[in-house]
C-alpha positions in Angstrom: 0.0 0.0 0.0 1.2 3.5 -0.8 2.0 5.4 2.4 1.8 9.1 1.2 0.1 11.3 -1.3 2.2 14.3 -2.5 0.3 17.6 -2.8 1.2 21.3 -3.3 -1.0 23.6 -1.3 -0.6 27.4 -1.4 2.8 26.9 -3.0 4.1 24.5 -0.4 4.7 20.8 -1.0 3.5 18.3 1.6 3.2 14.5 1.8 -0.2 13.4 3.3 -0.3 10.0 5.0 -2.8 7.6 3.3 -5.2 6.3 6.0 -7.2 3.2 5.4 -10.9 3.6 6.4 -11.9 0.0 5.4 -10.8 -2.7 2.9 -12.0 -0.6 -0.1 -11.5 3.0 0.9 -8.6 5.2 2.1 -8.2 8.9 2.5 -5.2 11.2 2.6 -4.9 12.6 6.1 -4.6 16.4 6.1 -3.6 17.7 9.5 -2.7 21.3 9.7 -1.7 21.2 13.4 1.9 22.0 14.1 2.6 23.4 10.6 2.6 27.2 11.0 4.3 27.8 7.6 1.5 26.0 5.8 -1.2 27.5 8.0 -0.1 31.1 7.2 0.3 30.3 3.4 -3.2 28.8 3.4 -4.7 31.7 5.3 -3.2 34.2 3.0 -4.5 32.4 -0.1 -8.0 31.9 1.3 -8.2 35.6 2.3 -7.2 36.5 -1.2 -10.2 34.5 -2.6 -12.7 35.3 0.2 -15.8 37.4 -0.4 -16.5 40.3 1.9 -17.5 39.1 5.4 -17.9 40.2 9.0 -16.9 37.1 10.8 -15.4 33.6 10.2 -16.8 30.5 11.7 -15.3 27.0 11.6 -16.1 23.6 13.2 -13.8 22.2 15.9 -11.0 21.2 15.5 -8.8 21.2 12.4 -10.3 24.4 11.0 -9.3 26.4 14.1 -5.7 27.2 13.2 -6.9 28.3 9.7 -9.7 30.5 11.0 -7.4 31.9 13.6 -4.6 32.8 11.2 -7.1 34.3 8.7 -8.6 36.4 11.5 -5.1 37.5 12.6 -4.0 38.4 9.1 -7.3 40.3 8.5 -6.6 42.6 11.5 -7.2 40.4 14.6 -10.9 39.9 13.9 -13.1 37.8 16.2 -14.0 34.4 14.8 -16.3 31.6 16.0 -15.8 27.9 16.6 -18.7 25.4 16.5 -17.7 23.2 19.4 -18.0 19.4 19.5 -19.0 19.4 23.2 -20.9 21.8 25.3 -18.4 23.7 27.5 -19.0 25.2 31.0 -18.9 28.8 29.7 -21.8 28.1 27.4 -25.0 29.0 29.2 -27.4 28.5 26.3 -26.6 26.9 23.0 -27.7 26.0 19.5 -27.0 22.4 18.7 -27.0 20.3 15.5 -26.0 16.7 14.7 -23.4 15.7 12.1 -22.0 12.5 10.6 -18.5 13.0 9.2 -16.4 10.7 7.1 -13.4 10.9 9.5 -15.4 10.5 12.8 -17.2 7.4 13.8 -20.7 7.8 14.9 -22.9 10.8 15.1 -21.4 13.9 16.7 -23.0 17.2 17.8 -21.9 20.8 17.2 -22.7 23.5 19.6 -22.7 27.3 19.2 -22.9 29.6 22.3 -25.9 32.0 22.3 -23.5 34.9 23.1 -21.7 34.1 19.8 -25.0 33.8 18.1 -25.9 37.4 19.1 -22.8 38.6 17.1 -23.6 36.4 14.2 -27.2 37.6 14.0 -27.5 40.0 11.0 -23.8 39.5 10.1 -22.1 38.3 6.9 -20.5 34.9 7.8 -17.7 33.1 6.1 -17.5 29.4 6.8 -14.0 27.9 6.7 -12.8 24.3 7.1 -9.8 22.2 6.3 -11.3 19.5 4.1 -14.8 19.2 2.7 -15.7 15.7 1.7 -19.3 14.6 2.3 -20.3 18.1 3.3 -21.9 17.0 6.5 -19.8 19.2 8.8 -20.3 22.1 6.5 -24.1 21.5 6.5 -24.1 21.4 10.3 -22.2 24.7 10.6 -24.5 26.3 8.0 -27.5 25.2 10.1 -26.0 26.8 13.2 -25.3 30.1 11.3 -28.9 30.2 9.9 -30.4 29.4 13.3 -28.4 32.3 14.8 -29.6 34.7 12.1 -26.4 35.1 10.1 -26.1 35.5 6.4 -23.7 32.9 4.8 -21.6 34.8 2.2 -19.1 32.1 1.4 -17.9 28.6 2.2 -14.2 27.8 1.9 -11.9 24.9 2.4 -8.3 24.1 1.9 -9.1 20.8 0.2 -12.2 19.4 -1.6 -12.2 15.6 -1.4 -14.1 13.3 -3.8 -17.5 14.6 -4.9 -17.0 17.9 -3.1 -14.8 18.9 -6.0 -17.8 19.3 -8.2 -19.7 21.6 -5.8 -20.2 25.1 -7.2 -21.0 26.6 -3.7 -17.6 26.2 -2.2 -14.2 27.8 -2.8 -11.2 25.5 -2.2 -7.5 25.6 -2.9 -6.8 22.0 -4.1 -8.5 18.8 -5.0 -8.0 15.7 -2.9 -8.9 12.3 -4.4 -10.1 9.2 -2.5 -8.1 6.0 -2.6 -8.8 2.3 -2.8 -7.7 -0.1 -0.1 -4.2 -0.3 -1.6 -3.7 3.4 -1.6 -4.3 3.9 -5.4 -6.3 6.9 -6.5 -9.9 6.1 -7.3 -10.0 7.7 -10.8 -13.6 8.8 -10.5 -12.8 10.9 -7.4 -10.5 13.4 -9.0 -12.8 15.6 -11.0 
């Protein structure tokens, strides 16, 4: 089985580990944590492509460094994180369920009502690391709509599989899916 998938993102070459999900399907694992050079390059490129917005929101966890760096580069703007668990500081929350390709079982995303007050009536840019099935994106969209925000854009670093054909997202690079031997599934690189 092939171990890595080489990719160039925002002008930087990386080798993503191929991770087997089952006997017939594998994905290239994109983990931004611990790579500040790539995080900054990605944030700069996404900001260059971004529509006008008031706030950024991302789902916990791998989108956080990207949203943080985009907000910092844009002048230290506030950004929001849809959390996977309710935290003690959250007095009231909005909650939606999501089923992701990389997480086993159904998970929940929470948005604090104090954050929702700022989102209400604002232009919101959703940012994520990888969009694959679109389930995490759908859940964040639901939270933003419930909070009264206007979604002005959906962005990701990578679009995986069928997400590459979506016309409603902006992404930097395509990411194929792989068979159980780590070979690219030809119909997943559109």
